[in-house]
C-alpha positions in Angstrom: -85.2 45.8 -100.8 -86.6 45.1 -97.3 -84.4 42.7 -95.4 -86.3 39.7 -94.1 -86.4 39.4 -90.3 -87.0 35.6 -90.6 -84.1 33.2 -91.1 -84.4 33.2 -94.9 -82.5 34.5 -97.9 -83.8 37.3 -100.0 -83.2 35.0 -103.0 -81.1 32.0 -103.9 -79.5 31.1 -107.3 -79.7 27.4 -108.1 -78.6 26.3 -111.6 -79.9 28.8 -114.1 -82.7 30.1 -111.8 -83.1 32.8 -109.2 -85.7 31.9 -106.5 -87.0 35.0 -104.8 -88.4 34.6 -101.3 -91.9 35.7 -100.6 -91.9 39.4 -99.9 -94.2 41.5 -97.8 -94.9 45.2 -98.3 -92.1 46.4 -96.0 -90.2 49.6 -96.5 -86.4 49.1 -97.1 -84.3 50.2 -94.2 -87.2 50.7 -91.7 -89.2 47.5 -92.2 -92.4 49.5 -91.7 -95.5 48.2 -93.4 -96.2 50.2 -96.6 -99.8 51.3 -97.2 -101.6 49.7 -94.3 -105.0 48.7 -95.7 -104.1 49.7 -99.3 -103.7 46.7 -101.5 -102.4 48.7 -104.5 -99.7 50.4 -102.4 -98.8 47.1 -100.8 -98.6 45.3 -104.2 -96.3 48.1 -105.6 -94.1 47.9 -102.5 -93.7 44.1 -102.8 -93.0 44.2 -106.5 -90.5 47.1 -106.0 -88.7 44.9 -103.4 -88.7 41.9 -105.8 -87.5 44.1 -108.7 -84.6 45.4 -106.6 -83.5 41.8 -105.6 -83.9 40.6 -109.2 -81.8 43.5 -110.6 -79.2 43.1 -107.9 -78.8 39.5 -109.1 -78.1 40.9 -112.6 -81.4 40.1 -114.3 -84.7 41.8 -114.8 -88.5 41.4 -114.3 -88.7 40.5 -118.0 -86.9 37.3 -117.2 -89.4 36.2 -114.4 -90.9 32.9 -115.3 -93.2 32.2 -112.3 -95.0 34.3 -109.7 -97.2 33.3 -106.8 -99.5 35.9 -105.3 -100.9 35.4 -101.8 -103.9 37.6 -101.2 -105.6 38.1 -97.8 -108.8 38.9 -99.7 -109.3 37.1 -103.0 -111.8 39.9 -103.8 -108.8 42.1 -104.3 -107.7 40.0 -107.3 -108.6 42.4 -110.1 -107.2 45.4 -108.2 -103.9 43.5 -107.6 -103.9 42.4 -111.2 -103.9 46.0 -112.4 -101.0 47.0 -110.1 -99.1 43.8 -111.1 -99.6 44.6 -114.8 -98.0 48.0 -114.3 -94.7 46.3 -113.3 -94.6 43.5 -115.9 -96.1 45.4 -118.9 -96.4 43.0 -121.8 -94.3 40.3 -120.1 -96.6 37.5 -118.8 -94.9 35.1 -116.4 -96.8 32.0 -115.3 -98.7 32.9 -112.2 -100.7 31.4 -109.3 -103.0 33.4 -107.0 -103.9 32.0 -103.6 -106.3 33.3 -101.0 -104.2 33.3 -97.7 -106.3 34.5 -94.8 -103.4 34.9 -92.4 -100.4 36.6 -94.1 -97.6 37.6 -91.7 -97.9 41.0 -90.0 -101.5 41.3 -91.2 -100.6 42.6 -94.6 -102.8 42.2 -97.7 -100.4 40.6 -100.1 -97.2 38.5 -100.3 -95.5 37.7 -103.6 -92.6 35.3 -104.5 -91.0 34.8 -107.9 -88.7 32.5 -110.0 -86.4 34.0 -112.5 
């Protein structure tokens, strides 16, 4: 997963839960923005980063209980929904979607999760 450049943890275990920090669509190792202007590519990149962190912690996306989506353009909601569904399949975590006009680095999506 992409390593945050901010003074934050990729995720923290507290009690029985794993709290995954908000992820941007950054390529692991390089930190380059994945898919500039492409909300589907960015959603896949963010969820891939989250999946890597979740699995490294010894769990899986099927155990995610809550997700928050931050979308630069709320009009991308249905498009992001389809990309999101491809990662979670039939698993349906609780979810909030928020329009966020100024996501860091000018990306289109940021996602955090609780496992």
